[in-house]
N, C-alpha and C positions, 0 to 999 in steps of 0.2 A: 547793549547789555546795560550798561554802566552809565549815568550820568549824574551830573552834580545837581546842587537844589537851585541853582537858576536856569541849567538846562530842563529840568523836569519841570518847571513853569513857563520856560518856551516851548519844550513840546506838547505840555500834557494838551492843547484845544485840537492837535492832530490825532491824539486817539480814539480809535473807532472801539466799543466796547460791542462785548458780544451778546448778539440777539438770541435770547434764551435757546439752549443747548435742548436736543431731542433729551425725554425721560429718561433712557440709558445711558446717557453722558451729564446727567445734571450734575455728579457730583466735581465732576472738575473745575480746574482755575478760568476764571473769565480769558477769552483771549482777545489778542488786539494785533494787529495790523501794524506794521511800521509807520513813524517810529515808536519806541519804546521807551520809558522812564524808569524802567529799571534800572536798581544799580545794585547788584547782584555779588559781582569778584570783588566783597570787600571783607576785610578780617572782622567778623564779627563774634568769635569764638576763640575763647584760646586751645590750645590741646589739649586733650582729652589728657584726664588723669593716665599713668601708665596700670595695667591692667594685666593680670595671668590672659595667657594668650591660648586659646583653645581654637583646636582643630577639629576636621571632620573631612573623610575623602572628596578630592577634587571632582569637579565636576565634567563629567562628559557627558553630553546630551547628543542621543542620537536622536535624528529624524528623516525617513528615509533611509536614502545613502547619504545623507549630510552628518557630518560627525563635527558638533563644536566645541572645543576642548579650554579649558578654563588657562585662565592666563596669571591671573593674582592669587600666585597660588605660594607657600613656604618654602624653605628652603628643603623639606622633602616632600614637597609637590601636593600637599596638603590643602585644602579650604581655609582660610581664615574667619572663625567665626566672632562676628559682632562690625567686621570692616566694612566699605564700602569703596568700588573703582567706579570710574563712569567718565565720559570726554574722551576715548582713545582715538589713537594714532596710530599708522601702522606704518611700516616699512620694509621693504625686501632689500637685502643684498643681491643687485642684479649678477655679479659673478658666481656669486654660489646662494640657489634660491631656496635651499633649507635654513640660510640664516634670517631671521628677520626681526625685528624689535617692536616694542606697540609702547608708548607712551599714554599715559593717564592720570586724571585726580585720584591722588590717593587719600582717603579718609579711614584713618586709624581704629575711630569710633563715629559709629555713628550718634553718637551722645553729643557730640562737638560738630562745628562747620567749618573746622578748620582743615585746610586742606596742603597738599605735598605734591611734589612731583615724582611721580613712580613709575614704572617702569619694566618690562620682562622681557627676555629675550629667547630663542629657541633655536636650535645647530640640527633639526630633525625636522624640520617642515611644518613645524605647529604643534605638532603630536603631546610633545612635553615642552612646559614654560618653564623657568627660574624668574623669580622674583627677588632680586638681590639688596631691595629697597628704595631709598626715595633720593633723590637729587642729592641734597639737603637737609640732615632732619632738624624740622623745627623750623622750616622758611616757608612761609607762606606760598603758594604756588597755583597757580590755574594755568587754562587753555593751553594744555600741552600740543604741540607741533612737532613730527618729527618727517626727515626727510633722509634718503641715500642720493648719494653721488655715483658716478660710474665706476669709479674703482670697490667700492663698497664699505666707505667711510660712511656713520649713522651721523646726524644730526639733530639736536633736540632746541628747540627754541621755545621758553618758558617763561610767563605773566610773572612777576615778582611784584607783592606789597608788602605793608606794615600796619600794623594795628592802628595807627594814627592816618592811614589810608593818604600819606602826604606824596605819595608817588606810586605812577602804575608802568613799570618799567620793565622790560627782556633781558636775557639775559642767554647766550649762544652755549650749548654744549655739543661734543664730537665724542663718538668711538670709533676705534681704530679696532675693535677687538670685537665685533658683529651684536654689539651693544651689552658685551660683560660691566664694562667699566667705561666711565663717562670722563672728560674732561672739561673744564670750563676755560674756553677760550675769549670769551670778550668780556671777562670780569665782571662781578656786580654788577649789575642792570646796566650793563655797559653795552648792550645791543639797541640800546633807546626802546623804540617801538612803543606799543602799549595794550592796549584790552583787546579781544579775539584778533590779535596779529594772525597772521600767515605769511609762509615766505615760501620762497622754492629757490633753486640752484638751477644755473644756468649751465646745459651739459653739452651745450653744442661745439663746435670746431669754432665758431668764430670768437673775436675781440675780447666777447663777454667768458667766455670758458670759465669758469668757476666762481664767478659774481655769483654774490646772494642776495634777493631780493623780499622785502618786506612792505606790509601794509597793514596798519590796524584800523580801528572803529573808531577816533578820535579822541579817546580817551586814555592818553596817552605821557611818555616824559615830558614831553615839551609845552603840550597844553595847547597845540596848536593846528589843531582840526584834523581832519581822518588825511593820513599822511603815507608816501611812501619811503623806504631807506632800502640802502647798498653799502653791501658789503664788496670789498675787489680785492679782500685777502682772506677770503675763507674763513669770513665771520669773525676775525682776531677782532677789528675796529669797525666802525657804521660811523658812513659820512651823513652830514647834516639833514634831518629830514624836510622832504620837498611835500607842498599841499598837492593830491589827488582832485582833479577839475571834479564836480557834481558830486562829490562827497559819497563817495559811496562804499558801503560798510557790510559787514558779516558775509564778507565772498574770501575770495582767495586768488588766485593768479599763477602764470605758465608763462614761459618760452616758448617760441618758434623756432625753426631751425636755422632763420635768418638772424634770431638774437634780439629780433622784438618783443618786449615785455606785455601781456595783457593783468591786466588787472579790472576782476569782476566784482560787481557787488552791487546793493540798492541804495538809492538816492531819493530823489523825489519819485523816478522807477527806475529801472534796472540799468544799469550802464558797462559797457563794455571799453573799457578805456585803455589805449597803447601808448609805450613810451617806444619808441626807436633808438635813440642815442642812447638809452641808458647804458647800454652794453659800450658806448666808448669812456674808458674810464678818466678821460682827461676833460669830460664836458659834464656840466651838473645836469642832468637829466630832466626832461621835459615831457612831455603829454600831447601829442602833436596829433590823437585820434580822440574823439569821444562819442559814441553811439549810443543810443537807447536804446535799451531792448523791451519787448515784450516777451514776458515770462508767465503768460497769463494769470497773474495775480501779483499779491504782494507775500513777502514774508511776515509771518506771525509770532506769536509767544504764547505761553500759559496753553490753557485749553488742555490734551491731553499729557503736557509736561511740566503741570505748575508754571514755576516761575519761568522756565527757559522757554528756549528757542523750538519751533518747532520743525525748523527747517534753517540751513546757513544757504548761501549760492553757489555753488561749485564750477569752476571754469577751468577747463582742460585742452589742452592743444595737441594735435595729432602728429608726432614725429614719426610717421610710418615711414616714407621717401617712397609712398603708393601714390595710387589717383588721390588720393584723401590727404596726403600731405598738407599741414597748417592749417587743416580744418579746425576752427574753435568752436567749441562746445559749452553749451551751459546749464546746470541741471539744477534743481530747486525743490521742493515741497511750497508750494505755496498757496495762500487760500483765496480764491477764485472769487471775482466779485459776486455778490448776493451768497455767499457762504461763508461758516464758522469753522469748516473743516478745509482739511490739504489733499491736493493733488500732487503728485510726483510729474515734473513739466520738464519740457528738454526744448532747447530751439539750438541753432544750428549756424557758421558764418563760414562760405567757402570763397570770399573776398576779401581773406585779412581784417575783417569786425567791419567792414564801409556797411553792411547789411546782414540781417539775420533772418532767417524762414521763421512762420508761422509758431506760436509754441506747439507743440505735440505732447498728450497724457501719454506717461505710460504707463501708469497702472490701467490694468483691462477690465479690472472687473466691474460691472452694472450699474450704472449710474446710482448712488445713494449718498445723498449732501451730509449721511451722521457719519460717514466713515473715514479715518485717518488714515492718509498714505503721509508718511511723518519721517522726516531724516532723512530724508533723499541724500546721496550721493552718488560719483559714479571714477570710472577710471577709462584709461583708452589704453588697450594692449602695444606693445611694441609694432604687432600686426597691422593696427589700426580698428581691432574691435572695441568695441562699448561695452561695458560692464557696468549694471546700475544697481544698488540693493537699498533696500528701504524698511522701515519697518510699517506693519499693517493691520488692521483690523478689520478689516473684511470678512474673518469668519467668528469673529467674536459677538455672541449675542448683548453682552453688556458693554460693547462698542469700546471699548479698555483691551482688554487682550492684545497682546500686540505679535506677529510673527515677521521674522524676517524675510523677505522676499525680492527675487531677483530674475531679472530682465538681462537680455541683449541683444545687441544688434552688429550685424558687419555689413551694413551698407551708407555708413555714415549718418545712423539715426533716423534714416529714413521707416522704417519699419525696424520695430522689435519684438522680439519674441513672444510667446505668451509665457504671463508671470509664473512663478516657481515658488511654492515655499520651502523655503531653508529650513525654520526651526518650528520646535513646538510654540506652544502660544505662553506668554509670561505676563504676568501684569505690570507693567511701566510705574506703578504709582507704591508697589511696595520698597521696601531699603533705605528710604532715603533718607540722608543726612538732615541734620535742620537746615539745611539750605533744600528746599521741594525740588527736584529734578533730577531727570536723568542725564544730567550731561545736555551740552548742546549740540552735540554733532557724531557720527559715526564715522569711518573709513574703508575705502580698497584701494589695493594696488593689483593691477592687472600685470600679467607676461602670457606668452601667445597662446598659452592653454586655458586658461582660468583664470581668477580672481582670487586675493588674500584678503578676508575680511575682518576687522577689531570693532567689534559691536560690545554695547555694555545690556547684561540679560537678567532677570532674579528668580534663577533655575534652584538656586542653595534655599532652604528652608532654614530659617534660625528657630529654632524651638524656644528658645529663652524670652524672644518678640514677638515669637507668634506671628511671623510674616518670613516672607522670603527676602532675601538679598542681593543689592547692587554688583555683579560683579563682571568682569571684561573676559570675552571669551573670542577666539579665534575660529572660522570655519574659513573652507574651500570651497568654491564654486566653480562650476564650467561649464561651457555647453557640453560639452564629450569627455570623458575620458577622469580619472581620478575621480575627487567628489562627483561624479555626472548628478546633474540635476536633473531629476525626475518628476512627470507627472506625479501626484497626489491620488492615487484612484482611489475610491468609495465604494466597494465590492460588497454586492448582497446576495450568496446565494440562495437559491429557491428552487424546489422541485420541482416547478412548472416553465417548462419552455414558451417562450415566448415568437421566436422565429426560427425559420428553417429556410437555406439557402443554398447554394454549391459555389465551390471553388474549390481548385484542387493546389493543396503544398505539401511537395517530397522532398522537401531541401532540409540544408540545414539551411536558418537565415538567422543574421543578427540585423539589429537595428537599434537606432538613437534617437530618443525622443526630444523634439523642438517643442513642445508646447505642454502646454498645462489640459491635462484632459479627467473627467471624472467616468469611471464606467460604472455601469455597474452588470454583473452578470450572473446569468439564469440558467446555470446550467441543469440536466435532469439528475437527479437525487441519484445519488450511489453508481455512476456512469463504469460499465465492465469493459472491462480489455478485453478483443480477443486478436491472437495474431494473425488477422488477416492485414493487405495493405488499405484497405478502405474501414477505418473506425468510421462511428456514425456517434456525435452526440449533438446537443443544441444549448447554443447559447448565447446570447443578446450583449451588445459593448457600445454603448453612445459616447461618442468623443466628441470634446468642446476644445475646440479652435482648430489647427492645420496640425495636427499632430502625424510625424513620418513614423513613427515605433511599431513594430513588428511584433503582433498578440501571437502569445507563447504555445502550441499544443502539445501536450505531452502524453504523448497514447502510452499505454503499458503494452501495445502489441510489438510487431518485431518489421520493419520492414527497411529498404536501402534507399537515401536520398538520391535522386536524380537530377536535381536540377537546383539551381539558387535565386529562387525568384523574389522579387522584390515585393513583400507584402503590405498591403497598405490594410490603415482601419476603415475603408470600405465596405469591411467583410468583416464576421464574427467566426471564425472555428467552429465547425459541426464533427465531433467526433465521439466515438463510443468511446472512451476513455476518459483518462484524468488530464481536464482541459482546464490550462492554467493562463489569463490574461494579465499584460501588465504593460504600462504605457513605454517602459524601458527594459529592454530583456534583451537576452540569445537564447532562439529558439531553436529547436530540433525538431521539425514536422515529420514524422517519417508515413504520413497517411494521406489517404486525396479526403477532403473534410469538406463539410461544406459553412455556411456562415453567411450573415447577411447583418449588417450595423448601418446605424446611421449618421453622419457628420455633421454637427452645427457650427459652423465659422463663428470666431468672436469677432463683434463687428469694430470695425475701425474708426479711432477715436477720431474725432473731429475738431480740427484747430478753435481753440476759440476768438474769441474777437479779440481787434486790438483794443486794449484798454486804455484809457484818459489818463496820463499821470498826474499822480497826485502831486501839486503844489509843496515844496517844502522849504521855507525858506534857510540859506545855509547858518544855520550859529556862529556866533561871533568865537572867537577863541576862548576854550576854558582857563579861568582864574588858576 
């Protein structure tokens, strides 16, 4: 994202400018593929003058069974009017899943581009958040990254710079109080690193246990290109940087159960780089395996996110201990060949990064080259389940308003559950500070039953500016239970029945949907219940995907359940009763009913063809 004047001139020939966007999104910024020449993480505004703090009730946004809770709130739990917060990273205490922290870029006033290291914490599973302030007042910070270790300590790696832009260095903070307070471990700018840094912690039982590793995008403390650094004492000091082969940037890194470190990112194509000896404290880390990876496209910037990225590359390793243990997964929102918008693409390696699968598209909406599926990110649960979330414009007539979507996989990413909308739509182009973007990423951390998501959205309205504000939100997603993701049906009652068939259900049944379904119900107007065990009514449901939900029939008559059948969406109950059908429900049918329905499975995404890597010369060291 940042580059010097010399690197700007060097990289400019590689820019691929946007072919005209469709009319619906013509107001968006130009889209560029990698590499970029935007120098955006710069200290270009002083802090905004102090102003009177005004508040409004915090936002709690309900969408179906999903509840999003605002995190950047004041000491009284109220929304702060006139600020902005984005680029949020969440960490969860594995010893107490109710304790979490989110780090973000805090803009105290949108009239200034000056940003600081904001954070919030929760002790009740994300329902209530406390925002104590920023890491250091009036210190320019960006690119927050948080992690937790296996004992519940939180760490916060933060990029720092000054008005002269004389350095781009990181420092590392630690919290032993669940994110309530932070201590600077590394000293000011003592963690080295640089722009768009990411880091991870070795939590295996090998010789590298507790080691911390980070990688940056080449605009860094040392000026030595894309680099890797290691701390062997919990982040207090950091060893001299090592150049990463093929210069992969805008990515993340992780550790397998054998202590091998993997770095993912995009160079002239995507790469997975391995260091097997970084875990040996007495040795200088080297990278002994470099694997080019076809992700089905390239990272991009601009378009729906102003001057920001439309996605990063996320790499994560399965440490479940089961048959998928040490699988390496990579996911990114990429611009496919011939397109100017993004899809969420996924690959996996089952052989330690030697080879990777063909790219698999996770967003399952019908192909539409004008739609955006951006800010894709994912996490691997301790039991090996994969959870992915992203922003999506599939339902927006203006192709701008975005919703958070969710999908999951229980077979190592071979197949993914039908996509589920998690939030109401929001306009990501509102609430900008002087820097026009809603950050560069969102994140998710998974446990065995679901995922904890930190994301930015513009649900709060600021009447003084006549637009919405960028704020940070927490939402829980899960295939079942808790914040259960359910299909979002569209119901259209009508007095004209359209189908009749027969089936019998005289039981109490409970089912959970694993699909996105659209259902249209047409029951007979004002059905009347009768106290017989065979009520009749007519309704028609059309399900899309492969749902396993049980439609609910709730007659107002009386009958006795006699069985527990598996009711599938291949039938629509018909009863003289009050009929209700939902994709995820607990049903208590007490009668014999008749029904008919049709199910149309979603098409299986076709892997994209292998792309020819675009050449990109390795830039010389930055002066």
